[in-house]
C-alpha positions in Angstrom: 107.5 36.1 -59.8 107.9 32.6 -60.8 110.1 30.4 -58.6 112.6 28.3 -60.5 113.7 24.7 -59.9 117.1 26.0 -58.9 115.5 28.0 -56.1 113.5 25.0 -54.9 116.5 22.8 -55.0 118.4 25.6 -52.9 115.5 25.6 -50.4 115.7 21.8 -49.8 119.4 22.1 -49.3 119.1 24.9 -46.8 116.3 22.9 -44.9 118.6 19.7 -44.9 121.3 21.9 -43.6 119.2 23.4 -40.7 118.0 19.9 -39.8 121.8 18.5 -39.6 123.0 21.4 -37.6 120.1 21.1 -35.1 121.0 17.3 -34.9 124.7 17.7 -34.5 124.3 20.5 -32.0 121.2 20.0 -29.6 120.4 16.9 -27.5 118.1 14.4 -29.2 114.4 15.0 -28.2 115.2 18.4 -26.8 113.6 20.4 -29.6 111.0 20.6 -32.3 111.7 22.3 -35.6 109.0 24.5 -36.7 110.1 26.4 -39.7 112.9 27.0 -42.1 113.3 30.3 -43.6 114.9 29.8 -47.1 114.0 33.0 -49.0 114.4 36.3 -46.9 117.0 34.8 -44.5 118.9 31.5 -43.9 117.4 30.5 -40.6 114.9 28.4 -38.7 112.7 28.5 -35.6 112.5 25.7 -32.9 110.8 25.1 -29.9 113.4 24.2 -27.2 114.8 24.9 -23.8 116.8 28.1 -22.8 119.9 25.8 -22.2 119.6 24.2 -25.7 119.1 27.7 -27.1 122.2 28.8 -25.5 124.1 25.8 -26.9 122.8 26.9 -30.5 124.0 30.3 -29.7 127.6 29.2 -29.2 127.7 27.3 -32.5 130.2 29.1 -34.9 127.9 28.9 -37.8 124.9 30.5 -35.9 125.1 34.3 -36.2 121.9 35.4 -34.2 119.5 33.7 -31.7 116.5 35.6 -30.4 113.7 34.2 -28.2 110.2 34.0 -29.8 107.6 36.5 -28.7 104.0 37.0 -28.9 102.2 39.1 -31.5 99.1 41.2 -31.3 96.8 43.2 -33.5 96.9 46.7 -33.3 92.4 48.0 -34.7 82.8 54.5 -45.7 83.9 57.9 -45.6 87.8 58.1 -45.7 87.9 57.9 -49.6 85.8 60.9 -49.5 87.7 62.6 -46.7 91.1 62.1 -48.3 89.4 63.3 -51.7 90.2 60.0 -53.6 87.1 59.8 -55.9 87.6 63.3 -57.5 91.4 63.8 -57.3 93.0 60.3 -57.5 90.6 57.6 -58.8 89.8 59.5 -62.0 93.6 60.3 -62.7 94.2 56.6 -62.9 93.3 55.6 -66.4 90.3 58.1 -66.2 88.0 56.1 -64.1 87.6 55.0 -60.5 87.1 51.6 -61.8 90.9 51.3 -62.2 92.0 52.4 -58.8 95.0 50.0 -57.8 94.2 47.8 -61.0 97.0 45.1 -61.3 98.2 45.6 -57.7 98.5 43.0 -55.1 98.4 44.1 -51.4 99.6 41.5 -48.9 97.8 41.4 -45.5 99.4 39.6 -42.5 96.8 39.6 -40.1 93.9 37.3 -38.5 92.8 36.2 -42.1 89.7 37.2 -44.1 86.1 36.3 -44.4 85.9 35.3 -48.2 82.2 35.6 -48.1 81.9 39.4 -47.5 80.7 41.4 -50.3 83.7 43.7 -50.0 85.7 40.8 -51.2 83.4 39.6 -54.0 84.8 39.1 -57.7 82.9 42.2 -59.2 83.5 43.0 -62.9 87.1 42.0 -62.7 89.2 42.6 -65.9 90.0 39.5 -68.0 93.6 39.6 -67.3 93.1 38.5 -63.7 90.8 35.5 -64.0 88.9 33.9 -61.4 90.7 31.2 -59.8 89.2 28.2 -58.0 92.4 26.3 -57.1 93.3 23.8 -54.3 96.2 24.7 -52.2 98.6 22.8 -54.7 97.8 25.2 -57.6 99.2 28.7 -58.1 97.3 31.8 -58.9 99.2 33.9 -61.4 98.1 37.6 -61.6 99.3 40.1 -64.1 100.7 43.3 -62.7 101.3 46.7 -64.3 104.7 46.5 -62.6 107.5 44.4 -64.0 107.0 41.8 -61.5 104.4 38.9 -61.3 102.7 37.8 -58.5 102.5 33.9 -57.7 100.5 32.6 -54.8 98.4 29.9 -53.8 95.0 29.2 -52.0 95.2 27.1 -49.0 91.9 25.6 -47.9 90.5 24.5 -44.7 87.5 25.1 -42.3 85.2 27.9 -43.4 87.7 28.6 -46.4 86.8 26.5 -49.6 88.8 26.6 -52.9 86.4 29.0 -54.2 87.2 31.7 -51.7 90.1 32.6 -54.1 87.9 34.1 -56.7 90.1 36.7 -58.5 89.6 39.5 -55.9 91.3 37.5 -53.1 94.1 36.0 -55.4 95.9 34.2 -52.7 95.5 32.9 -49.1 97.8 31.1 -46.7 97.9 30.4 -43.0 100.9 29.9 -40.6 100.1 28.2 -37.3 103.4 26.1 -36.5 104.4 28.7 -33.9 101.2 28.9 -32.3 100.7 25.2 -32.2 104.1 24.8 -30.5 103.3 27.1 -27.5 99.5 26.6 -27.0 96.5 24.3 -27.4 94.4 25.7 -30.2 90.5 25.9 -29.7 89.2 24.4 -33.0 85.9 26.0 -32.6 87.7 29.6 -33.2 91.3 28.8 -34.0 90.5 27.7 -37.6 93.5 26.2 -39.3 92.7 28.0 -42.5 92.8 31.5 -43.9 89.3 32.3 -42.4 89.0 35.2 -40.1 87.4 34.3 -36.9 88.3 37.8 -35.3 87.3 40.4 -37.8 90.4 42.5 -37.6 92.0 41.1 -40.9 88.9 41.5 -42.9 88.6 45.2 -41.5 92.1 46.0 -42.5 91.9 44.2 -45.9 88.7 46.1 -46.9 90.1 49.5 -45.7 93.0 49.0 -48.3 91.4 47.2 -51.2 87.6 46.5 -50.6 85.1 46.6 -53.3 83.6 50.1 -54.1 80.2 51.1 -52.9 79.2 48.2 -50.5 76.2 49.0 -48.4 77.1 49.3 -44.7 74.1 47.9 -42.6 74.4 47.2 -39.0 71.5 46.3 -36.9 69.2 47.2 -39.7 70.4 50.7 -39.9 72.0 52.0 -43.2 75.3 53.9 -42.5 76.2 54.5 -46.1 78.5 52.7 -48.6 82.1 51.5 -48.0 84.9 51.3 -50.2 88.6 50.5 -50.1 91.4 53.1 -50.8 92.3 51.0 -53.9 89.2 49.0 -54.7 90.6 47.4 -57.9 93.7 46.2 -56.1 94.0 42.4 -55.4 94.1 40.8 -51.9 96.8 38.1 -50.7 96.1 36.9 -47.3 98.7 35.6 -45.0 97.0 34.6 -41.5 99.5 34.6 -38.7 97.4 35.4 -35.6 94.7 33.3 -33.9 92.1 34.3 -31.3 94.0 32.1 -28.7 97.7 33.1 -29.5 100.0 34.9 -32.0 103.6 34.4 -32.3 106.6 36.0 -34.0 107.5 32.7 -35.7 104.3 32.6 -37.6 104.7 36.3 -38.4 108.2 35.9 -39.7 107.1 32.9 -41.8 104.2 34.9 -43.3 106.6 37.8 -44.2 109.0 35.3 -45.8 106.1 33.8 -48.0 104.7 37.1 -48.9 108.0 38.2 -50.4 108.3 34.9 -52.2 104.8 35.3 -53.6 105.8 38.8 -54.9 103.2 41.2 -53.3 103.6 45.0 -54.3 102.6 46.2 -50.7 103.0 44.5 -47.5 100.5 45.4 -44.8 101.4 44.8 -41.0 98.6 45.8 -38.7 100.3 43.9 -35.9 103.5 43.7 -34.0 105.4 41.8 -31.4 103.9 42.3 -28.0 107.1 43.2 -26.3 110.2 45.0 -27.4 113.5 43.2 -28.3 115.7 42.1 -25.4 119.5 43.1 -25.3 119.6 44.3 -28.9 119.3 47.4 -31.0 115.7 47.8 -32.2 116.8 48.0 -35.7 118.4 44.6 -35.5 115.5 42.7 -33.9 114.8 39.8 -36.3 111.4 41.2 -37.1 112.9 44.4 -38.2 115.6 42.6 -40.2 112.9 40.5 -42.1 111.0 44.0 -43.1 114.4 45.2 -44.1 114.8 42.3 -46.4 111.2 42.7 -47.8 112.1 46.4 -48.6 115.2 45.3 -50.2 113.1 42.9 -52.4 111.1 45.9 -53.8 108.1 45.6 -51.3 106.7 48.6 -49.8 106.3 47.8 -46.0 103.7 49.6 -44.0 103.3 49.0 -40.2 101.4 50.4 -37.5 103.0 53.0 -35.2 101.3 51.5 -32.3 98.3 52.1 -29.8 100.5 53.2 -26.8 100.1 56.9 -26.9 100.3 59.7 -26.1 103.2 59.4 -24.1 106.7 60.0 -25.7 108.7 57.3 -27.3 105.8 54.9 -27.6 106.1 54.0 -31.1 106.7 50.3 -32.1 107.7 51.0 -35.6 111.4 51.6 -35.3 112.9 51.2 -38.5 113.4 53.8 -41.4 112.7 51.0 -44.1 109.3 50.2 -42.9 107.0 53.4 -43.0 105.1 53.8 -39.6 101.7 55.1 -39.7 100.0 57.4 -36.9 96.2 57.4 -36.7 94.1 60.6 -36.8 90.4 61.4 -36.6 88.4 62.6 -39.7 86.0 65.4 -39.7 83.1 62.9 -39.1 81.9 62.0 -35.7 78.9 60.3 -34.0 77.4 62.0 -31.1 74.3 61.4 -28.9 72.3 63.5 -26.6 70.8 62.8 -23.1 67.7 64.9 -22.4 66.9 65.5 -18.8 63.3 66.2 -17.3 64.3 69.9 -16.6 65.3 70.6 -20.1 69.1 70.1 -19.7 70.8 68.4 -22.7 74.0 66.4 -22.1 76.4 65.3 -25.0 77.7 61.9 -25.0 78.8 59.1 -27.2 76.6 56.2 -28.4 75.4 54.8 -31.7 71.9 53.7 -31.0 68.4 54.4 -32.0 66.7 57.0 -29.8 64.3 56.1 -26.8 60.6 55.5 -28.1 59.4 59.1 -29.0 62.7 60.0 -30.4 63.8 62.1 -27.3 60.4 63.9 -26.8 59.1 61.4 -24.4 60.8 61.2 -21.1 61.0 58.0 -19.0 61.7 57.2 -15.4 65.4 57.6 -14.3 66.9 55.0 -12.1 70.3 54.6 -10.5 71.3 51.0 -10.9 72.5 51.2 -7.2 69.0 52.0 -6.1 67.5 49.2 -8.0 69.5 46.3 -6.5 67.5 43.4 -5.1 67.6 43.5 -1.4 67.5 39.8 -0.8 69.3 38.7 -3.9 71.8 35.9 -3.5 74.6 37.4 -5.4 78.0 39.0 -4.9 77.8 42.5 -3.7 80.5 43.7 -6.0 80.2 46.7 -8.3 79.7 44.5 -11.3 76.4 43.4 -9.6 75.4 46.5 -7.6 76.2 49.4 -10.0 77.8 48.3 -13.5 74.7 46.8 -14.7 76.5 43.5 -15.6 74.0 40.9 -14.2 70.4 41.0 -14.9 69.6 38.8 -11.5 70.9 41.8 -9.4 68.4 44.2 -10.4 64.6 44.5 -9.4 62.8 44.2 -12.8 59.7 46.1 -11.2 62.0 49.2 -10.8 64.2 49.0 -14.0 61.7 47.9 -16.5 60.6 50.6 -18.9 63.3 52.9 -17.3 66.4 54.7 -18.3 69.0 53.3 -16.0 72.1 54.9 -14.8 75.1 52.4 -14.8 78.3 53.3 -13.1 82.0 53.1 -14.7 83.4 51.4 -11.6 86.0 48.8 -10.7 85.0 46.3 -13.4 85.4 48.7 -16.2 88.6 50.0 -15.0 90.2 46.5 -14.7 88.4 45.6 -18.1 86.3 42.8 -16.7 83.2 44.4 -17.2 81.7 45.4 -20.7 79.1 47.2 -22.6 78.0 44.1 -24.1 76.9 42.8 -20.6 75.0 46.1 -20.0 73.1 45.7 -23.5 72.3 41.9 -22.3 71.0 43.4 -18.9 69.0 45.9 -20.6 67.6 43.4 -22.9 66.6 40.9 -20.3 65.0 43.3 -18.1 63.4 45.6 -20.6 65.3 48.9 -20.0 63.9 51.8 -22.2 67.6 52.7 -22.3 70.9 53.0 -20.3 73.5 55.6 -19.5 77.0 54.6 -18.6 78.4 57.6 -16.4 82.0 58.2 -15.4 83.1 57.8 -11.6 85.0 60.5 -9.9 87.1 57.8 -8.4 88.6 56.8 -11.8 88.1 60.2 -13.6 87.1 60.5 -17.2 87.2 57.4 -19.3 87.9 56.8 -22.9 84.8 56.2 -25.1 84.3 55.2 -28.7 80.9 54.9 -30.5 79.8 51.5 -31.3 76.4 50.3 -32.3 74.0 49.6 -29.4 71.1 47.1 -29.8 69.1 49.3 -27.2 69.1 52.9 -26.7 72.3 53.8 -24.8 74.7 56.6 -24.2 78.1 56.9 -22.6 79.0 60.0 -20.5 82.8 59.9 -20.3 83.4 63.1 -18.4 83.1 63.6 -14.7 81.6 67.2 -15.3 78.8 65.7 -17.0 78.2 62.8 -14.8 78.0 65.3 -12.0 75.2 67.2 -13.7 73.2 63.9 -14.0 74.0 62.9 -10.5 72.8 66.3 -9.1 69.5 66.2 -11.2 68.8 62.7 -10.2 69.3 63.2 -6.5 67.2 66.5 -6.6 64.4 64.5 -8.1 64.6 61.5 -6.0 62.9 61.0 -2.7 64.5 58.9 0.1 64.0 57.5 3.6 66.4 58.3 6.3 68.0 55.1 5.6 68.7 56.1 2.0 65.9 53.7 0.4 64.3 55.4 -2.6 60.4 56.0 -2.2 59.7 58.0 -5.3 61.6 58.3 -8.5 60.7 61.6 -10.0 63.6 62.1 -12.4 62.8 61.7 -16.2 65.3 61.3 -19.1 65.5 60.1 -22.6 68.1 59.4 -25.3 68.3 60.9 -28.8 69.3 59.5 -32.1 73.1 58.6 -32.1 73.5 57.0 -35.5 73.6 60.1 -37.7 77.0 61.6 -38.2 78.0 65.1 -37.8 80.9 67.1 -39.5 83.5 69.5 -38.0 85.7 71.4 -40.3 88.3 71.8 -37.4 89.0 68.2 -37.3 91.1 65.8 -37.8 93.3 65.4 -34.6 96.0 62.8 -34.0 94.2 60.2 -32.0 95.1 60.0 -28.2 95.9 56.2 -28.6 98.4 56.9 -31.4 101.9 56.1 -30.4 104.3 58.9 -30.4 108.1 59.6 -31.1 110.8 60.2 -30.7 112.2 56.8 -32.0 114.5 54.7 -29.8 117.6 52.8 -30.5 117.4 50.2 -27.5 115.6 49.0 -24.5 117.4 51.7 -22.5 115.4 54.2 -24.5 118.3 55.9 -26.2 116.9 58.1 -28.8 117.4 57.5 -32.6 118.1 60.0 -35.3 115.1 58.9 -37.3 111.6 60.4 -37.5 108.8 58.2 -36.3 105.9 57.9 -37.1 106.6 58.7 -40.8 103.0 60.2 -41.4 99.3 59.9 -40.3 96.3 58.4 -41.9 92.6 58.3 -40.6 92.4 55.5 -38.0 89.7 56.6 -35.7 86.1 55.3 -36.1 86.7 53.6 -39.5 83.8 51.7 -41.0 84.8 48.3 -42.7 84.2 44.8 -43.2 84.1 42.5 -40.1 83.6 38.7 -39.6 80.2 37.9 -38.0 81.8 35.4 -35.6 83.7 38.3 -34.0 85.2 36.0 -31.4 87.2 38.6 -29.5 84.5 41.5 -29.7 81.2 40.1 -28.6 79.3 43.5 -29.2 80.0 43.1 -33.1 79.0 39.4 -33.1 76.6 38.8 -36.1 77.5 41.9 -38.1 79.2 42.2 -41.3 80.7 45.7 -40.6 82.3 47.3 -37.6 83.4 50.8 -36.5 86.9 50.4 -35.2 89.9 52.6 -34.1 93.4 52.1 -33.9 96.7 52.6 -35.9 95.9 49.1 -37.6 92.9 51.0 -39.1 95.4 53.9 -40.4 97.8 51.3 -41.9 95.6 50.1 -44.7 94.7 53.7 -45.7 98.6 54.1 -46.5 98.7 50.6 -48.2 95.8 51.3 -50.7 97.3 54.7 -51.4 100.9 53.3 -52.0 99.1 50.5 -54.3 97.6 53.2 -56.4 100.8 55.5 -56.5 102.7 52.2 -57.8 99.9 51.6 -60.5 100.3 55.4 -61.5 104.1 55.1 -61.4 105.2 51.7 -62.2 108.8 52.1 -62.1 108.9 53.7 -58.6 110.7 51.9 -55.7 109.4 51.6 -52.2 111.7 54.4 -51.1 110.1 56.8 -53.8 106.7 55.9 -52.8 107.3 56.5 -49.1 109.2 59.9 -49.9 106.4 61.2 -52.2 103.8 60.4 -49.5 105.9 62.3 -46.7 107.0 65.3 -48.7 103.4 66.1 -49.7 101.7 65.4 -46.4 100.0 68.2 -44.8 100.1 69.4 -41.1 97.2 71.8 -41.5 93.4 71.1 -41.3 90.8 72.7 -43.5 90.9 75.9 -41.5 94.6 76.4 -42.2 95.4 75.6 -38.6 98.0 73.0 -37.4 96.4 69.7 -36.9 96.1 69.2 -33.2 97.2 66.1 -31.2 95.1 64.9 -28.3 96.7 64.5 -25.0 96.1 62.4 -21.9 93.0 64.5 -20.6 89.8 64.1 -22.4 89.2 67.3 -24.8 92.8 68.4 -24.3 95.2 68.8 -27.3 98.1 70.8 -28.5 99.3 71.7 -32.1 100.9 68.5 -33.3 104.7 68.0 -33.8 106.4 65.6 -36.1 106.6 63.1 -33.1 102.8 63.2 -33.2 102.0 63.1 -36.9 105.3 62.6 -38.6 105.3 64.6 -41.8 101.7 65.1 -41.7 98.1 63.8 -43.0 98.6 61.9 -46.3 97.5 63.8 -49.3 97.1 61.1 -51.9 96.5 63.3 -54.9 99.6 65.2 -54.5 101.7 62.1 -53.7 101.0 61.0 -57.2 103.0 63.8 -58.6 105.5 65.2 -55.9 108.1 66.6 -58.0 111.1 65.5 -55.9 111.9 62.4 -53.8 114.7 61.3 -51.5 116.1 57.8 -52.2 118.5 55.9 -50.0 120.9 54.3 -52.4 121.8 50.6 -52.3 123.3 49.7 -49.2 122.5 52.8 -47.3 120.3 51.2 -44.7 123.1 48.9 -43.8 125.4 51.9 -43.8 123.0 53.7 -41.6 123.0 50.6 -39.1 126.8 50.4 -39.1 127.0 54.2 -38.0 124.7 53.8 -34.9 126.7 54.4 -31.7 128.0 51.4 -29.8 126.8 48.9 -32.5 128.3 45.6 -33.1 129.2 45.7 -36.8 129.7 42.0 -37.0 126.1 41.5 -35.7 125.0 44.0 -38.6 126.9 42.2 -41.1 125.6 38.9 -40.0 121.9 40.1 -39.9 121.7 42.0 -43.0 124.4 40.3 -45.3 125.7 43.7 -46.0 129.1 45.4 -45.3 130.4 47.9 -42.7 133.2 48.9 -44.9 131.4 52.3 -45.6 129.2 53.5 -42.7 127.5 56.8 -42.8 129.4 59.8 -41.1 126.2 60.1 -38.9 123.0 58.1 -38.7 121.0 61.6 -39.6 122.9 61.3 -43.0 120.4 58.6 -44.1 118.8 60.2 -47.1 115.3 60.4 -45.7 112.6 63.2 -46.4 113.2 64.4 -42.9 116.0 65.4 -40.5 116.2 64.3 -36.9 119.1 64.8 -34.5 118.6 63.6 -31.0 121.7 65.5 -29.8 122.9 68.6 -31.9 126.2 69.8 -30.3 127.7 72.7 -31.9 127.4 72.5 -35.6 126.7 69.4 -37.8 126.3 69.3 -41.5 123.5 66.8 -42.9 123.7 65.6 -46.5 120.5 64.9 -48.6 120.0 64.2 -52.3 117.0 64.7 -54.4 115.8 63.3 -57.6 113.4 65.1 -59.9 110.4 62.8 -60.9 108.7 65.3 -62.7 108.2 65.5 -66.6 109.8 68.8 -66.8 112.7 70.9 -65.8 111.9 72.9 -62.7 113.6 75.5 -60.5 113.2 75.1 -56.8 113.8 77.7 -54.0 114.8 76.4 -50.5 113.1 78.0 -47.4 113.8 77.2 -43.9 111.6 77.5 -40.6 114.4 76.8 -38.2 113.6 74.8 -35.0 114.1 77.0 -31.6 117.6 77.1 -30.6 119.0 76.2 -34.0 120.0 78.2 -37.1 119.9 76.3 -40.3 121.3 77.0 -43.8 120.5 75.0 -47.0 123.1 75.1 -49.9 122.3 75.7 -52.8 119.5 78.0 -51.8 118.0 77.5 -55.2 118.5 75.0 -58.0 117.5 74.1 -61.5 116.8 70.3 -62.0 116.0 68.3 -65.2 113.8 65.3 -65.4 115.5 62.3 -63.8 118.3 64.7 -62.6 119.8 64.8 -59.0 120.8 67.6 -56.7 122.8 67.2 -53.5 121.7 69.5 -50.6 124.2 70.4 -47.8 122.3 71.4 -44.7 124.1 73.0 -41.8 122.6 73.2 -38.4 124.0 75.3 -35.5 123.2 75.6 -31.9 122.1 79.1 -31.1 120.7 78.2 -27.6 120.8 74.9 -25.8 117.4 73.4 -25.0 116.2 70.5 -22.8 113.9 69.0 -25.2 113.4 68.9 -29.0 112.3 71.7 -31.2 110.8 71.5 -34.6 110.9 73.3 -38.0 110.9 72.4 -41.7 112.8 73.1 -45.1 110.2 73.7 -47.7 111.4 73.2 -51.5 109.1 75.3 -53.7 109.3 74.7 -57.4 108.3 76.9 -60.3 105.8 74.2 -61.4 103.8 74.2 -58.3 105.6 71.3 -56.8 106.3 71.8 -52.9 108.4 69.3 -51.0 108.5 69.7 -47.2 111.0 68.1 -45.0 110.2 68.2 -41.1 113.2 69.1 -38.8 113.4 67.5 -35.3 116.2 68.8 -33.3 117.5 68.6 -29.8 120.1 71.3 -29.4 122.1 70.2 -26.3 125.1 72.3 -26.5 126.6 75.2 -28.2 130.2 73.5 -28.4 
């Protein structure tokens, strides 16, 4: 996608217009212009005062003014779990070496570590040559689609020109917004595409990292890592820094990625607060993703890490797919062995205590090992949380297994496991145990590699067993001072994975639907999240600097969890679908992933969704998992797809209740002359109705993207309290043919909450398309 001279001239005209408008409208010296948008939108960002912003808002040429907001990041085995090697990679030109070939995935994140082996130029084909360009040169990459990618390599600290090597085909950074509101720290906030955090590298390698890269952490080999589309190319747009991230820089990055012509745009970050006084879909961030989708780019976004409460999703709009996170069937577990033979399961990825769990060592409660005459604060961080080595008596704890308590510091997130490890190393612990505290209840624990033997016991019921054993074995004076430690314990190997066929489950942290229209939490007639992908305990590339996660410092890989980790799975799969079906639009790709997703695990049971309490779960609903867990192989050949026609997203916006249609037209550049009859008529591969009164007819249209004529039968599993009829009940559809579907929903029993069902379209050539139904029947008439 090459930029013409006419485009450059037009961009300069717009920039000049922006400058003149500001000069004519605002007081001199009251503002700083940060960025002009000349591609996706005609607009700009400035740093100014609220009074000057209000002046701008009243200008007749200005259609929309929004306050800048902060942004935040959302955080080996998954190709096998998703069956990519055997079912997908080999379908693409007959070899896994072509998985995603020619596709460019754009990553708006914390940057990338160009020296990581996951991003090395390994055996790339000749039509994508290695590029060693400065920031004035473009990297042109041939794509199997009809468009061409045109990027650039911006250099800077830790990011030489050679970083753009053919695997990384473009790299840019955006910092004007960050610099306008904060003083950046030059030692970590590198003004280059380099990733000092690790998050951006993790996301990029999950989607498109090289195949078969050894994962070694602290000298232990965990297997080999691969991206979903290991032959896809990477375009980097750094828009968030360790010190701060801004919506201004995020929007500038989206604008540039669309200019460059990426095939897929990955957004594992979000504004850190919802939009003020506007419909969620009309927030400037959402409008930019709409314009990116309109430009032919598949936009994938994290659903959010605010679960498991209802309406916690932060991916609102139907044009950007929102991805929920689930676990895989792989887990890492550790075992604590007590001296009386009891075994207690916990979480931790460390080597065992010396003797591989067979030898037992003195068990000491940190509270009982506090120095009597030490000059330090008598706070939980010192006395029971093992945060400070100077607080503990080395005579007591050296060579012992020490029990540390999850207390105030951990609850307030001021204490850390990293500090426990530092204390353990300084004082020579044989190992440590972090136990739950009855005052705070069970705590959430994720496995991370420990440099010393350690185990987390997050459940109160297990912590009580340890406490009871310890007290039974410990002799004290009448004043409570310990005179004899008789308890023994050891920690088993925690770095070996185990597999459970009953998993996956929707992760507790993964944000849930229903979707909302505004800050008053009025419900939207859109299904969110759209679908789910693995996002819990994902091994992928990391930056050794790891400035925000000290526990991973010095490591090239990290095991991370978050909807951020689910997003790149979908990004990589979308790139492969696009390679396999070059003419497909983003809507077709989104529909294919949705209608072929599964809501069942390998045992044929509905995938559960974790709830608030540890160990508790319920069968997932579409508000937990969307249409289901992605099935990449089936998504390559879905049979039918649902495609919103040109202008239908604007028509959807115009049909929203209480919407200002002039604002819609100003924000989108579209027309409200032909709104949808109802928001639920948007041609999506799902039906969501937040308030069904009496009867409602919903329209859908499908296209046969298969190579043969096929006959489909429509079956309905109706939601409780609702009867559903689909007409026609069966149909035959030719290749590239279309078929209208009329779906009539009637309330049979009013209910206070949503109920769920589905429409299943079963084809004679084994294609199956599932449409989730999420309906709240509020009144019979």
